[in-house]
N, C-alpha and C positions, 0 to 999 in steps of 0.2 A: 623418635620420629613423631610421636603424638605432639610433643612440645613444639616442633617445627610447624606442624599442621595448625596448631592453635594460634601461633604467632602470625603465620601467613593469613589465616582466616580473619584475624582482627585487622590487619593492615588492608586486606582485600575489601573488608567491609567499609573501610573509609574511602579508598581510592575509587571504588565503584559504588559508593553510597550516595545518599541524597545531596550532601554538601558539595562533593566534587562534581556530580552530574549537573547540579544547578550552576556551578562555576563554569563548566565547559559550555553549557548552553548560553549562559549569560555573556560570555566572551563573543559568541556568534551573534547574539542580539545586539551587543554593543557595536560591532563592526557593521551590522546591517543598518542600524540607525544612523551611525556617523557617515556611512557611504550611501545613505538615502535609498535603501532597498536595492543595492547594486545588482543582486542576483535576479531581480525582476526587471528593474528599469533599464538595465544594460544587457538583457537576455540576447538581443540580436548581435551585440558586440561579441559576447563570449562564445556564442555558437559559431559566428563567422570565423573567429580566430582559433577555434579548436577543431571541432568535427568538420567545419566547413573547409578547412585547409586541406583535408584529405582528398578532396575532389580537384585539387590544383596540381597534382603530381607529387611524387616522393622527393623529399628534400634530403640531401646528404649533409652529415655533420662534419665539423672540423676536428682536427686531432685533439684528443683529450676531452671531448664532449660527445653528447648524443643529440639527436634531433628532439625538438619539443614533444613530438608524438612518442618517441622512444622513451623519453623521461616519463611521460604519462602512462605508457603501458607497463613500465617497470614499477611505478607506484601502484598502478591499478592491479598488477599481479599480486601485490602484497595485501590488498584489501578485498578483492573479489574472490569468490570461491567458496571455501568451507563456511565463511561467515555469512555469505548470502544464502547458502543452502541449509547447512546444519545449524548455524547461528540463529537464523530466523525461526526455525522449528523450535529451538530451545526457548526463544523468547515467547513463542505462542504457548508452549507448555507452562512456563513459569508465570507469564503475565497475562495470558489470555489473548484473544483476537484484538482487543483494544490496544495492545502494545504496538501494533502496526501503525496506528495514527500517531503515536508519540515518537515512533521511529521516523515518520515523515517530518514531524516538527523539528526533531534534532537534526535531521538531514538538511532541512531548509536553511536553518541558521548555521549549520556546519559548513555550508558552501562558502560562507564569508570567512569563517575561521581558517579553512584550508587555503583560501585565496590569500589571506594575510600572511600565513606562515611560509607559503611558497614564494611570495614576493620578497619577503625578508631573506629567505635562503639564497635567492639569486643576487640580491643586493649586497650581501656580506660574504659571498663565496670567495675562495682563493684557489690558486694553483698549488698542487702538491709537488713532491720531488719528481714524480713521473710525468708531470705536465697535465694531469687531469684536474678538472674543476671539482672541488669538494666544498660542501656547505651543509647547512642544517642548523637546528637550534643551538648546538654547541658553538657554532661560529657567530650566529647573530646575537647570542648572549654575550660572548667575549668581546666582539668588535662593535656591537651596537650598544649594549648596556654599559660596557666597559670592563676593564680587568678586575675591578673590585667585585664583580659578579661572576667571575670565572668559576667559582665553586659550584654555582648552579649548572654551568656547562659541564663540569666534571661529573656531577651527580647524574645529569641526563645521559652522559656517555657511558657511565657505569651501568645504569639501568638498561640502556640500549644494547650495549655489547653483550650483556648476559641474557637479555630478553630474546635476542636473535636465536640463541640456542634452543629456547623453549618454544615460543609462539611462532617463530619463523622456520624452525627446523624440526624438532622432535614431534610436536603436535601435528605438523603437516605430513611428515613421513608416516607417522602412525595412522593418520586418516587414510592415506593412500593404501597402506597395507590392509587396514580394516575393511574399507569399502571393496577392495579387490577380493578379499577373502569372502565377503558376503555374496558378491557376484558369482564367484566360482562355486561356492556352496549351493547357491540357487540353481546353478547349471549342473550340479552333481558331478563336478570335476574333481573336487577334493572334499575331505571331511573338515568340519569346523576345528579350529585350533583348540577349542575346549576339549575335544576328544583326542588331542595329541597328534593329529595327523598333518599339521601344517607348519611346524616350526622350521623345518629345513627350507621350505620354500620362502619363509619370511627372511631368513638369513641371506639366501641367494638374491632375493628381490632387493634387500637392503644394500647389498654390495653393488648390484647393478645401478641402483639409484645414486649411490655415493659416487660411482664413476661418472654418471651423467652430470651430476652437479659439479664435480671437479673439472670436467672438460670445459664447462662454461666459465667457471670462476677463473680459470687460468687465462682467459682472454680479456679479463677486466670489464669495466663498465660498458664498453662498446659491444662486447659479445653478449653480455646480459641484455642490453638494449635490443640487439638483433634478434635474440631468441624470444623475448617477451613481445616484441613488435609482431612477430609471426604467430605466436601461440595465443596470446590474450584476446585479440580481436576475434580469432577463429572460434575459440571455445566460448567466449562471451556471447557472440551472436548465436551460436548453437544452443546455448542455455536459454537465451531469451526466446528463441523460436520454439524450443522444446516446452518451455513453460506456457507459452501462448497456445500451442496445440493442446496441451493437457487441460488448460482452462476451457478451451472450446469444446473438448470432448465432454467435460462436466459442466457445460454452460448453464444447465438448468439450476445449478446450485450457486451460481455467481451472485444473484441479487441477495440471497441469504448470507453469503460470505461478506459482502460489503456492509450489510446491515449489522452483522456481528462485530465488525471492526469499529463502527461508530458508536454502537451501543456499549461495547466493552470499554471504550476509551473513557467514558464518563459514567460508568456504572458505580453508583454510590449505595445501592441497595445491599444490605448485609445478607450474606448467605446464612444458612442455618447455623447458629452458634458462632457466627463470625462477627467481625467488627465493622461498623458502618464506614464505608469508604475504602475498606481494605483492598477490594478488587481493583478499584481505580488506582490506588497507590502502587499496586503491583504492576499494573499496565504501564503507568508512567515510568516506574523505575526500570523495568526490563526493556521497555520500548526504547528509552533514551540510551540505556547502557549498551544494548545490542546494536543500536544505530551507530553510536560512537565507536564501538568495537569493530564494526565491519567497515566503516568509511575512514576511520582513524583521524578524523578532523579534530585537531587540538592535541593529539598525542605526539606530534613532532617527527614521526617516522617518514612520511611521504616527502617532506621537503628535502631530505637527503638525496633522493633520486632526482627530483626536479632541479636541484642546484647544478647538475651536470648538463643542463640543456643549453644548446647553442641558440641563444635568444638575445635580441638587442635591447630589451627593456624588462626589468623585473616584473612589472605589472602584467606584461603580456603573457609570461609563463604562469602567473597567478590565475589567469583566466581558465587554465586547465584544471585548477583546483575546483572551481565552480562546476565544471562539467564532470569531473571525477566523482564528486559526491552525488551529483544529480543522477549519473548513470548507475552508480553503485547502490545507493539507498532508495532513491525515488523510483527507479525503474526495476533493477534486478531484485532487490529485496521485496518490493511490492508483488512482483510476479511470483516469486517463490512462495510468499505467504498465501497468495490466492490459490496456488496449486494445492497447498495443504488444506486450506479451508473449503475448497470445492470438492476435494477428493472423497470426503467421508471418513478419512482416517483419523481426523481430529475429533476427539470425544469430550472436549472441555476438560473439566477437572478430573474426569475419569480416564484421561489418556494415560496409558501405562507404558508407552514407548518413550525412549530417549530421543534427542534431536535427530541423530542420524537414522534411527529406525523409522521415525515419523516421516521424514522427507522421502525415504526409500519406499515406504508403504504408499505415500501419496502418488509417486510416479508409477508404482506398480498398478495402482487403481486405474490409471489411464492407459498404460502401455504394457501391462503384464510383466513378464520377465525382462522384456526390452527396457522397462523403466529402471530396473536394477543395473543393467549393463550401461545405460546412458548415464546414470548417476555416478557409477564407478569410474567411467571414462572422464567425466567432467571433473570430479574430485582429483583424479590422477593428474590431469593437465594443470588445473588451477593450483593445487598444492605444490606441484613441482615448481611452477613459476613463483609462487609465494616463497618457497625455500631459496630460490635464486635472489629474489629482491631483498629478503631479510639478511642474506649473506652480505650484501652490499651495505645495508644499514649497520649491521654489527661491526663490519670491518671499518667503516668510516668512524664509528664511535671509538673503537679500539685504537685506531691510528691517532685520533685526537688525544687520547690518554697517553700514548707512547711516542708522541712527536713523529709519527709516520713509520715507526719501526715495528717489526714483528708481524707484518701483515700476512706473509705466507704461512707462518706458524698458526695464526688464527684461522686461516682458511683450511689448513690441514686438519686441525681439530674439528672444525665445522663439518668436514666430510666424514670423519670417523664417527661423529655423533649421529650422522644419518643412519649408519649401520646399527648402532645401539638402539635408536628410536624404532627401528623396524621390528625388533624382537622383544621389546619390554612393555609392561603396562605403565601408563603415564598419568594416572590420576593426580598424584601430587605434582608432577611436572606441569600439567595443565593449570593447576591452581596457582603455582608459583609464577608461571609465565604470565598468567592473567594479571597478577598483582604487579609484576615488573612493568607490564605494558601500561597499566594505569598510573604508576609512579612517574613514568616518562612525561605525563601531561603536566605535572606540577611546575617544574622549571620552565617548560615551554609556554604555558599559559601566562606565567609571570612576565616572560619576555615579550609576549604578544601585546600585553597591556602596556608595558613600559615603552615599547617601540611603536605604539599605535600612531603617534604623530608622523613617523616616517611612512607608514602605510598610507595614511591620508594624503600626505604630500606627493608621494610617487603616483598614487592613483589619479590625483588631480592633474599631475604633469602628463601622465599617459593619455588621459581622456582629451586633453588639449591637443596632444600630438595626433591622436586618432581622428580628430575632426578635420585636421589638415590633410 
């Protein structure tokens, strides 16, 4: 077991290390420059054809597809939630308040990375045997770069189909059970599982969650889209409002929190016994890493959901990528960070809490026991939706490897794993899932660079169409 942990740690150190993080951000910078600051210069366009369309009535999708908004909420379900809440708190503990600024920077350039990968997913998608649109990095690698690069598509699919069990299933279900336990312990309803009084509930809770996941998976991509379309906007808006209210309650600490973010981002002064610039390097590393982890720009997962959108031009669906990263990182992560920094729960290098405990303490500081209930409910909804979205990602990767066969077997195993995740400790699973998630980026980023002329061509074509 120790050998596995050592190997995984070494790989993880590379895929989430300086070289890969620079590569991920560099791809976003490349598309930003080549598309002339599209995320800023065309802000009216991508707002008009994303969130602006919601005020024009609900659109129905055709058979085998979902609406552009349902594709967005399915992808958003996989990115928003525990990453915005627990992930941001983890970044603050590891990288300090300055990590937030670097999270913004990675998010800004990540808008164009996600735009490009979604555009390519729609461009190179195909119909499967059931008549559903399927696409993603494995398809634009194979049909865009060519058959000689299919080995990259196979690698991506292997990483994706395995990663879904970890980062999309076990870690999410474990988070649901953990935060629910914390809430019930705070309410004195049950004893902590550490005292041995909660294991039966975990098993029952896991079985219930597995049934709820199975009921949605049986309905395919359209049922997943229907569920995420209902739940993600609801809980997303609730989280945003909850964070805003918490910040208002602690508003006297807001100027100091903003100051900590900007000072920490460029802090080069060495701490006692430390190395000059170490604090800044940690802020850069964990800010960019957590930003990429939560918005998934460059990892190649979200395009799998967007490929099913009923849309008339690839670039039009790509606009949702800009909005997705903006909403996830520049809005939700920012608000979450400010809740923590204004609450008084963050004690800098002396913070003894982990990510989930810190965000819980921050909400409690503003809402008392109600903060724990609010957090548990938010994680429950977000993590459930994430589990659904990643089931789709894993399934599409698995079907690519098996030529569309064995899908039901994969989904059945996925539901069984839900129960297992509810009752076990997942330290090693978290670490391995984190590594697999990072490995997905390598073949995807290679494809994005190789197919960049297609992105530029289709963007130019779409902008000419939009003017008419």
